[in-house]
C-alpha positions, 0 to 999 in steps of 0.5 A, spaced: 500 500 500 502 507 499 505 510 505 500 515 504 494 510 506 497 511 513 498 519 512 505 519 511 506 524 506 513 527 507 520 525 506 521 526 514 515 522 516 517 516 511 524 516 514 521 516 521 516 510 520 522 507 515 527 507 521 521 504 526 519 499 521 526 496 518 527 495 526 521 491 527 521 487 520 524 480 519 522 480 512 518 473 513 511 471 511 506 475 516 510 481 517 510 488 514 516 491 511 518 497 506 516 495 499 523 493 495 520 496 489 522 503 486 519 509 489 517 512 483 510 513 485 512 514 493 514 509 498 510 503 499 509 498 505 508 491 504 505 486 508 509 479 506 504 473 505 509 469 501 517 469 500 520 464 496 527 466 496 532 465 493 529 465 486 533 462 480 533 464 473 533 471 469 529 477 468 522 478 472 515 478 472 510 482 476 502 483 477 498 487 481 490 487 483 485 490 487 483 485 493 477 482 493 472 484 498 472 477 502 480 479 502 479 486 505 475 483 511 480 477 512 486 482 512 483 488 516 484 485 523 492 484 521 492 491 518 489 494 524 494 490 529 499 494 526 496 501 524 490 502 529 484 505 527 485 502 520 479 502 516 475 497 511 475 503 506 483 504 507 483 497 505 481 499 498 488 502 497 491 495 499 493 491 493 495 484 492 502 484 488 506 479 486 513 480 484 519 476 482 526 478 480 533 475 480 538 480 480 538 483 487 537 490 485 530 494 486 524 491 484 520 494 479 514 498 481 507 494 480 502 497 484 
């Protein structure tokens, strides 16, 4: 989701949030983390469902879609635990993104 979803609008706000988040994340399934994609459209926050590293091969593939309503309802409590006051309306900003890349550089933007 975009950082703006949780009212992070300035670089200073992002840096403060990032420093807290980076200390708390373990980059494993079930954790929130700064998105590894490019910041061309602003900073993003990931909730990691699955991580299947290392990935072999070359190139990359990616896809993104809106969450289905039942997914929004299912994951709302997860987001509320991390971000108290998070609403079902804010879940509209949460997308299901799948990104696979191989060269250990910044992932492509797919949101």
